C-alpha positions in Angstrom: -0.1 -0.2 0.2 0.9 3.7 -0.4 1.5 5.5 2.3 -0.6 8.7 1.8 1.2 10.3 4.2 4.5 10.0 2.9 3.1 11.9 -0.3 4.7 15.1 0.5 3.0 18.2 0.2 4.0 19.8 -3.2 3.3 23.4 -2.4 5.5 22.9 0.9 8.6 21.5 -1.5 8.0 24.6 -3.9 10.3 27.8 -4.3 9.7 30.6 -1.7 9.1 32.9 -5.0 6.4 32.2 -7.2 5.0 34.2 -10.1 2.0 36.1 -10.0 -0.2 33.4 -11.6 0.9 31.0 -8.9 0.2 33.6 -6.1 -3.1 33.9 -6.8 -3.6 30.2 -6.6 -2.0 29.8 -3.2 -4.6 32.7 -2.4 -7.6 31.4 -3.4 -6.9 27.5 -2.0 -6.5 29.5 1.4 -9.8 31.1 1.0 -11.9 28.2 -0.4 -10.2 25.6 2.1 -9.5 23.3 -1.1 -6.9 20.7 -1.7 -5.0 20.8 -5.1 -4.2 17.0 -6.7 -2.5 16.6 -9.3 -2.0 13.6 -11.6 1.9 12.7 -12.3 1.4 13.5 -16.2 0.3 17.1 -15.4 2.2 19.7 -16.6 5.4 21.1 -14.2 4.0 24.2 -13.1 0.8 22.4 -12.1 2.5 19.8 -10.3 4.8 23.0 -8.7 1.8 24.4 -6.8 -0.4 21.5 -6.4 -0.4 19.7 -2.5 -0.5 16.6 -3.6 1.4 14.9 -6.8 0.8 11.1 -7.2 -0.6 8.5 -9.3 -4.4 7.2 -9.3 -4.4 5.0 -6.2 -2.4 7.4 -4.2 -5.0 10.4 -5.1 -7.8 8.0 -4.4 -6.5 7.6 -1.2 -5.8 11.4 -0.6 -9.3 12.5 -1.8 -10.6 10.1 0.3 -9.0 11.4 3.6 -9.3 15.1 2.9 -11.2 17.7 5.1 -10.9 20.6 2.5 -14.1 21.8 1.3 -13.1 22.2 -2.5 -10.9 19.6 -4.2 -9.1 21.0 -7.1 -8.6 17.5 -9.2 -5.8 18.5 -11.9 -6.1 15.2 -13.9 -8.9 13.7 -16.2 -12.4 13.3 -15.9 -12.7 10.0 -14.1 -10.0 11.0 -11.6 -12.2 14.3 -10.6 -15.6 12.0 -10.8 -13.8 9.5 -8.4 -13.2 12.0 -6.0 -16.3 13.1 -5.9 -17.5 9.4 -5.2 -15.3 9.3 -2.0 -16.1 12.9 -0.8 -20.4 13.5 -2.7 -20.6 16.8 0.1 -17.8 18.2 -1.1 -17.1 20.5 -4.1 -14.9 18.8 -6.9 -13.4 21.3 -9.9 -11.4 19.8 -13.0 -10.0 22.7 -14.9 -10.3 21.7 -18.3 -14.2 19.9 -18.6 -13.0 18.1 -22.0 -9.9 16.1 -20.1 -11.3 12.9 -20.8 -9.1 9.4 -21.4 -9.3 7.1 -24.3 -10.0 4.0 -21.9 -13.1 5.9 -20.3 -14.0 6.0 -23.5 -13.9 2.8 -24.8 -15.8 1.1 -22.2 -19.8 2.7 -22.4 -21.5 1.9 -19.3 -25.0 0.2 -21.3 -22.2 -2.2 -23.2 -20.6 -3.3 -20.8 -24.1 -3.8 -18.8 -25.4 -5.9 -22.1 -21.7 -8.4 -21.5 -22.4 -9.1 -18.2 -26.2 -10.5 -18.7 -24.2 -13.0 -20.9 -22.5 -14.5 -17.8 -24.1 -13.7 -14.0 -20.9 -15.9 -13.0 -19.1 -12.7 -13.8 -17.2 -10.9 -11.4 -16.1 -7.6 -12.7 -13.2 -5.5 -12.0 -12.5 -2.5 -13.2 -9.4 -0.1 -13.7 -9.7 3.3 -12.0 -9.3 5.0 -16.0 -13.4 4.3 -16.4 -16.7 6.7 -15.9 -18.2 7.0 -12.7 -21.8 4.9 -14.4 -18.7 1.8 -14.9 -17.9 2.1 -11.2 -21.4 1.7 -10.2 -21.8 -2.0 -12.3 -18.1 -3.4 -11.3 -17.6 -5.6 -7.9 -14.4 -3.6 -7.4 -12.0 -0.8 -8.8 -8.5 -1.2 -9.3 -5.7 0.9 -10.0 -2.4 -0.1 -12.1 -0.8 -0.1 -8.9 -3.0 -2.2 -6.8 -4.3 -4.5 -9.9 -2.7 -7.6 -9.0 -2.6 -7.7 -5.2 -6.7 -7.2 -5.6 -7.0 -9.9 -8.1 -5.3 -12.5 -6.2 -8.1 -11.2 -3.3 -10.9 -11.6 -5.9 -13.3 -14.6 -5.5 -12.2 -18.3 -6.4 -15.3 -19.3 -7.6 -16.1 -16.5 -9.9 -15.5 -15.7 -13.6 -13.3 -12.7 -13.7 -14.0 -9.6 -16.3 -11.4 -7.4 -16.6 -12.6 -3.8 -18.0 -11.3 -1.5 -20.1 -7.7 -1.8 -20.2 -7.0 -5.5 -22.4 -3.0 -4.7 -21.8 -3.1 -3.7 -18.0 -5.1 -7.4 -17.5 -2.7 -9.2 -19.8 0.2 -8.0 -17.4 -1.8 -8.6 -14.2 -2.7 -12.6 -15.6 0.8 -13.6 -16.3 1.7 -12.1 -12.5 -1.4 -13.8 -10.6 -2.0 -16.4 -13.2 -5.6 -15.7 -12.9 -7.4 -16.2 -16.3 -9.5 -13.1 -16.9 -11.8 -12.0 -19.7 -10.4 -8.6 -21.3 -12.8 -6.0 -22.1 -10.5 -4.6 -25.3 -9.6 -1.3 -24.7 -6.1 0.5 -24.3 -4.9 3.6 -23.3 -3.7 5.2 -26.4 -0.3 7.0 -25.1 1.0 4.2 -23.9 0.4 1.6 -27.1 2.3 4.2 -28.9 5.3 2.4 -27.5 6.8 -0.6 -29.6 9.6 -3.0 -29.2 11.8 -1.6 -32.4 12.0 2.3 -30.4 12.9 0.4 -27.3 15.4 -1.4 -28.5 17.1 1.3 -29.8 17.2 3.1 -26.2 18.7 -0.1 -25.2 21.3 -0.1 -27.5 22.1 3.9 -26.9 22.0 3.3 -23.5 23.3 0.2 -22.3 23.5 1.5 -18.9 20.1 2.4 -18.1 17.9 0.7 -16.8 14.0 0.2 -18.9 10.7 0.9 -16.7 7.8 0.6 -18.4 4.0 1.1 -17.3 1.7 -1.7 -17.6 -0.6 -0.3 -20.1 1.7 -1.0 -22.7 2.1 -3.8 -25.2 3.3 -6.9 -24.0 5.7 -6.7 -26.8 7.7 -3.6 -24.8 7.0 -5.1 -20.6 9.0 -8.5 -22.0 12.2 -5.5 -22.7 11.9 -4.2 -19.2 13.5 -4.1 -16.3 10.8 -3.4 -14.1 7.3 -2.9 -14.6 5.3 -0.8 -12.7 2.8 1.9 -12.3 4.0 5.6 -12.2 4.3 5.7 -8.3 6.3 2.6 -8.0 8.5 3.7 -10.8 9.4 6.7 -8.9 10.2 4.0 -5.8 12.4 2.0 -7.8 14.3 4.8 -9.1 15.2 6.4 -6.2 16.2 3.1 -4.7 17.9 1.2 -7.6 21.6 1.9 -8.0 21.5 2.7 -11.6 22.1 6.0 -12.5 20.6 6.1 -15.6 16.9 5.3 -16.5 14.5 5.3 -20.0 10.9 6.0 -19.2 8.3 4.6 -21.1 4.9 6.1 -19.5 3.5 9.6 -20.0 6.3 12.0 -20.3 4.8 14.4 -17.6 6.5 12.1 -15.1 10.2 13.0 -15.5 9.2 16.4 -13.8 9.0 14.5 -10.6 11.3 11.7 -10.9 13.8 14.5 -11.6 12.9 16.9 -8.5 12.9 13.7 -6.3 15.6 11.5 -7.6 18.5 14.5 -8.2 21.8 13.0 -9.5 20.3 10.6 -11.9 18.7 11.0 -15.2 15.8 9.9 -17.0 15.3 9.6 -21.1 11.9 9.5 -22.5 11.4 6.6 -24.5 10.2 7.3 -27.9 7.3 6.7 -29.5 7.0 4.3 -32.4 6.8 6.6 -35.1 10.3 8.6 -33.8 12.2 5.7 -34.9 15.3 7.9 -34.8 17.6 8.4 -31.6 16.1 11.0 -28.8 16.9 14.3 -30.1 15.9 17.6 -28.2 12.7 17.5 -30.8 12.2 13.8 -29.7 8.4 13.1 -30.0 7.7 11.3 -26.7 4.5 10.3 -25.1 1.8 12.8 -24.1 -1.6 11.9 -23.2 -3.2 15.1 -25.2 -6.3 14.9 -22.1 -3.4 15.3 -19.5 -2.2 18.2 -21.1 -5.3 20.6 -21.8 -5.0 21.4 -17.9 -2.9 24.7 -17.3 -2.3 26.8 -14.7 -4.7 29.6 -15.7 -7.2 26.7 -16.1 -6.6 25.9 -12.5 -6.6 30.1 -11.2 -10.2 30.2 -13.1 -11.9 26.8 -12.1 -10.9 28.0 -8.2 -12.3 31.0 -8.9 -15.4 30.3 -10.6 -15.6 27.0 -8.5 -16.5 25.8 -11.9 -16.2 23.3 -14.1 -17.7 21.1 -11.2 -18.3 17.6 -11.0 -21.4 16.4 -10.1 -23.1 13.1 -9.8 -26.5 11.6 -9.7 -27.1 10.2 -6.0 -27.8 6.5 -7.4 -24.6 6.1 -9.4 -22.3 8.1 -6.5 -23.8 5.8 -3.7 -23.3 2.4 -6.2 -20.0 3.6 -7.4 -18.6 4.0 -4.0 -19.1 0.9 -3.2 -16.3 -1.1 -5.5 -14.5 1.8 -4.7 -14.5 1.4 -0.5 -13.6 -2.3 -1.6 -10.4 -1.6 -3.3 -9.4 0.8 -0.1 -10.2 -1.6 2.2 -7.8 -4.5 0.2 -5.5 -2.1 -0.7 -4.8 -1.4 3.2 -4.4 -5.0 4.3 
């Protein structure tokens, strides 16, 4: 389990001198009694004003325990929905209402419900990268950081259905030996990594460790020195004696790695359509949805308390059950 207490407040770590926009955000945060949560893939300037930066599990844990009256969720829509599910009485705002997710879009609730009807013995495990409506149809939620543990704890007499990421699901099956029916969805930003590009990185940087996110294709995972969630990537790089790492996930995480692992070098892996060796113009993987959020939009959503995340009461109550089951199993 990730100890939320160990997730250092980013605002406390930031420099004493802030630009005017950051100062305005800190003033608004105090006035609103707000907490700013940012995913590891957010742009550096947002990470630097956030109270906490982390992966989906760490941010869900933080959202569940916050005493703030307003949650400013700098991530994508399903993450802000998750915060609302765990804090139905709090105001949750998202800097850009269009910050979505290809995985979320791949799994409409009505199509999942139709599949579930084909097998009454399905026990549905949903990766957190899905809508609140999908969460409400599921038995338990997982993140890339706790999926193996939760699948191992799943009922032995049930047929497991894993949605919506087929690559994460395949990796979990490899780790656990539990057969699962996999929904055919993927993260577009991670499937852009391919074997040939990673092999070129291995040849160019033979002393570097290759660290891969499990949403990547198996042909990429098989080349990794470590396959892990973004939070575990940071832990791995902190404690591994290597001084150089090729990071195979969305490039936003490099900012945090550089701050928390001084003296080490982090290299973004190129996507499949950039077959030359890395240069200053290398097109590394970026999630177009994560990058919709800007510091100006963070300020504006705090000033206007909008875009606000709202969910129907029945969805809030039903989706909370698998979220709480995830947090309870993660705490064991």
